[in-house]
C-alpha positions as CSV (number, residue, x, y, z in Angstrom):
1,M,8.6,16.5,30.9
2,F,6.4,12.9,29.6
3,N,3.8,12.8,27.1
4,F,1.3,9.8,27.9
5,W,-0.6,10.1,23.9
6,L,0.6,7.4,22.1
7,F,-2.0,8.4,19.5
8,S,-1.9,12.2,19.3
9,R,-2.5,12.3,15.2
10,G,-6.0,13.6,14.1
11,N,-6.9,16.7,12.3
12,A,-5.1,19.1,11.3
13,G,-5.2,22.3,12.5
14,A,-8.3,20.5,14.2
15,R,-9.1,22.7,17.5
16,D,-10.3,21.4,21.2
17,P,-12.9,23.4,23.2
18,S,-12.5,20.8,26.0
19,N,-8.4,22.4,26.4
20,D,-9.8,26.2,27.1
21,S,-11.6,24.6,30.6
22,Y,-7.6,23.5,31.6
23,E,-6.5,24.9,34.6
24,H,-2.4,24.9,34.9
25,D,-1.0,23.3,37.6
26,T,1.6,25.5,39.6
27,D,3.4,22.4,40.6
28,W,4.1,21.3,37.1
29,D,7.4,20.2,36.6
30,V,8.8,22.5,33.8
31,D,13.0,23.2,32.8
32,E,13.2,26.6,33.1
33,N,16.1,27.4,31.2
34,N,14.2,25.1,28.2
35,P,10.2,25.6,28.5
36,P,7.6,23.7,26.8
37,E,6.8,26.8,24.7
38,K,10.5,26.3,22.9
39,Y,10.2,23.0,22.0
40,R,10.3,21.7,18.4
41,V,11.4,18.2,19.1
42,E,11.4,16.7,22.1
43,L,13.5,13.3,22.5
44,S,11.7,10.9,25.6
45,D,13.0,7.8,26.8
46,S,11.0,5.9,24.1
47,S,9.4,8.1,21.2
48,T,10.2,11.7,19.8
49,T,7.5,14.9,20.0
50,V,7.6,17.4,17.3
51,Y,5.6,21.0,18.2
52,G,4.7,23.4,15.8
53,H,4.2,26.9,17.3
54,P,1.8,29.1,14.9
55,S,2.0,33.1,14.5
56,T,-1.7,32.6,15.3
57,G,-1.4,30.9,18.6
58,G,-1.5,27.2,20.1
59,V,0.3,25.0,19.2
60,L,0.5,21.9,16.7
61,V,2.0,18.7,17.7
62,L,2.7,15.8,15.6
63,R,3.4,12.5,18.0
64,P,3.9,9.7,17.0
65,C,7.1,10.5,14.7
66,N,9.6,8.5,13.4
67,A,12.7,8.9,11.5
68,V,10.4,9.2,8.1
69,D,8.0,12.3,9.7
70,L,12.1,13.9,10.6
71,D,13.7,14.2,6.9
72,F,10.1,15.1,5.5
73,L,9.9,18.0,8.0
74,G,14.1,18.5,7.6
75,L,14.7,17.5,10.7
76,S,17.3,15.9,12.7
77,R,16.3,12.6,13.6
78,L,19.2,13.2,16.3
79,E,19.3,15.6,18.4
80,P,16.3,17.4,20.3
81,A,15.8,21.2,18.9
82,Q,14.0,24.5,19.9
83,R,11.4,26.4,17.4
84,S,12.4,29.1,15.6
85,E,12.1,33.4,16.7
86,D,11.0,34.0,13.6
87,A,7.7,34.0,13.5
88,A,7.0,33.5,9.3
89,E,10.1,30.4,9.7
90,E,7.7,28.6,12.5
91,D,5.0,29.3,10.3
92,R,6.2,27.5,7.4
93,H,7.5,24.7,9.5
94,C,3.5,24.6,11.2
95,A,2.5,24.0,7.3
96,L,4.6,21.1,6.7
97,M,3.8,19.2,10.1
98,T,-0.5,19.9,8.7
99,R,0.9,17.9,6.0
100,L,2.0,14.4,8.6
101,G,-1.6,15.7,10.5
102,A,-0.6,17.3,13.7
103,R,-3.0,18.3,15.8
104,W,-3.8,22.2,17.5
105,F,-3.3,22.7,21.1
106,K,-3.6,25.5,23.1
107,S,-0.5,24.5,24.9
108,V,1.7,21.9,25.5
109,Y,0.8,22.1,29.1
110,D,-2.8,21.2,27.5
111,Y,-2.0,18.6,25.5
112,T,0.5,16.5,27.9
113,M,-2.8,16.8,30.6
114,M,-5.9,15.7,28.1
115,P,-5.8,12.2,28.8
116,Y,-6.6,13.0,32.0
117,F,-9.0,16.1,32.0
118,A,-11.1,14.2,29.0
119,P,-10.1,11.2,28.6
120,M,-13.4,10.2,26.9
121,R,-12.9,12.3,24.4
122,H,-8.6,11.9,24.1
123,R,-9.9,7.9,23.2
124,R,-12.7,8.9,20.3
125,I,-10.1,10.7,18.0
126,K,-9.4,9.8,14.8
127,V,-5.5,8.8,14.2
128,V,-5.0,10.3,10.9
129,V,-1.5,9.0,9.1
130,A,-0.8,10.7,5.7
131,A,1.9,9.4,3.6
132,W,3.7,11.6,0.4
133,P,4.9,9.8,-2.7
134,R,8.2,11.2,-4.6
135,D,7.0,10.1,-8.0
136,R,3.8,12.4,-8.6
137,P,1.6,14.6,-6.8
138,G,-0.8,13.6,-4.2
139,V,-0.9,12.5,-0.7
140,W,-2.4,8.6,0.8
141,V,-4.4,9.0,3.9
142,V,-5.7,6.8,5.9
143,A,-8.2,7.2,9.0
144,M,-8.9,5.3,11.7
145,R,-12.4,6.4,14.1
146,N,-10.1,5.9,17.3
147,R,-7.0,4.4,18.7
148,E,-8.9,1.2,19.6
149,E,-9.7,0.8,16.3
150,A,-6.4,2.1,14.9
151,G,-5.1,-0.8,16.7
152,R,-7.4,-3.6,15.8
153,E,-6.2,-3.4,12.0
154,G,-2.0,-2.6,12.5
155,L,-1.2,1.0,11.9
156,G,0.9,0.5,14.5
157,R,2.7,-0.9,11.5
158,V,3.4,2.5,9.4
159,W,5.8,3.3,11.8
160,N,7.7,1.0,11.0
161,A,8.3,1.4,7.5
162,M,11.8,3.0,6.9
163,S,10.9,5.8,4.0
164,M,7.9,7.3,2.5
165,E,7.9,5.6,0.0
166,E,7.2,2.3,1.6
167,R,4.8,4.4,4.2
168,C,2.8,5.3,1.1
169,E,2.6,1.0,-0.1
170,V,1.4,0.9,3.7
171,V,-0.7,3.1,3.4
172,E,-2.6,1.2,0.7
173,K,-2.5,-1.6,2.0
174,L,-4.1,-0.3,5.2
175,G,-7.3,0.7,2.8
176,G,-6.3,4.5,2.1
177,T,-7.0,7.0,0.0
178,Y,-5.4,8.5,-2.5
179,Y,-5.8,12.1,-3.3
180,A,-4.2,14.1,-6.6
181,D,-5.2,17.0,-5.1
182,P,-4.8,16.9,-1.4
183,M,-7.0,20.2,-0.5
184,L,-9.4,17.7,-1.4
185,C,-8.6,15.1,2.0
186,P,-11.7,15.7,4.5
187,N,-9.4,14.3,7.1
188,L,-6.1,16.7,6.4
189,H,-6.9,19.8,6.8
190,L,-4.0,21.4,5.2
191,L,-3.3,25.6,5.3
192,E,-3.6,27.3,1.9
193,D,0.0,27.0,-0.1
194,E,0.0,27.5,-3.7
195,D,2.8,25.1,-4.2
196,L,0.6,22.2,-2.7
197,A,-0.7,20.6,-5.4
198,N,2.6,19.9,-7.0
199,Y,4.0,19.1,-3.3
200,R,6.4,15.7,-3.5
201,Y,7.9,14.7,-0.8
202,H,11.7,14.6,-2.9
203,L,11.9,18.6,-2.0
204,T,14.3,19.8,-0.6
205,P,13.7,22.0,3.0
206,D,15.0,25.2,1.9
207,R,12.2,24.4,-1.4
208,Q,10.0,24.0,1.0
209,R,10.1,26.7,3.0
210,Q,9.8,28.9,0.0
211,S,5.7,28.8,0.4
212,T,4.1,31.4,2.9
213,I,1.5,30.1,4.5
214,P,-0.4,33.0,6.4
215,T,-3.1,31.3,9.5
216,L,-4.2,28.5,11.0
217,P,-7.8,27.6,9.7
218,D,-9.8,27.0,12.6
219,I,-11.3,23.4,12.5
220,P,-14.2,21.6,14.5
221,L,-12.7,18.6,15.5
222,D,-14.4,16.0,14.2
223,G,-14.2,17.8,10.5
């Protein structure tokens, strides 16, 4: 399966009403032994996509996704992975994905087909990148109005950062904003978490998974 959306990062948890009108193509080529609904990490010819399958339905998608993101999520940089069969564990994974700006879709199929079914809406989607410092609570966030602005401003340099600390520096140089309280960031629709205000990137994956995230918020597309 090929995904052509280079900038799928938008408002985390944002639901796109246009997705609901997509009709599934029965000729879509799907590996019956590894259907899209089981994806967590998908490695294609030149990129990586991370998926999350919240218990409330739909799918979260994080792309572009590089080694910095995978390390943040506690995932292997070199091996594909499937979703957890444990709903609570999968919800915790989804909560971490929202901290990186993952976006909600009705299904993996709808995510893949959006550039074809809703190309104008696809081009107008806001691009959001988050960077979490190691040395203090809070988050750096830079938001671009659309992919065209992201290209003009050279947002692609954030994917060349070798660490989350370097990404923080790049986001700051791109005019990003630092939020000491991540819940106050209007471009990251984070899930409620008692540990979020004190969250630091250097926490181990096991520590990251201790918080419980009950539901995904229903956020307007351009909220």
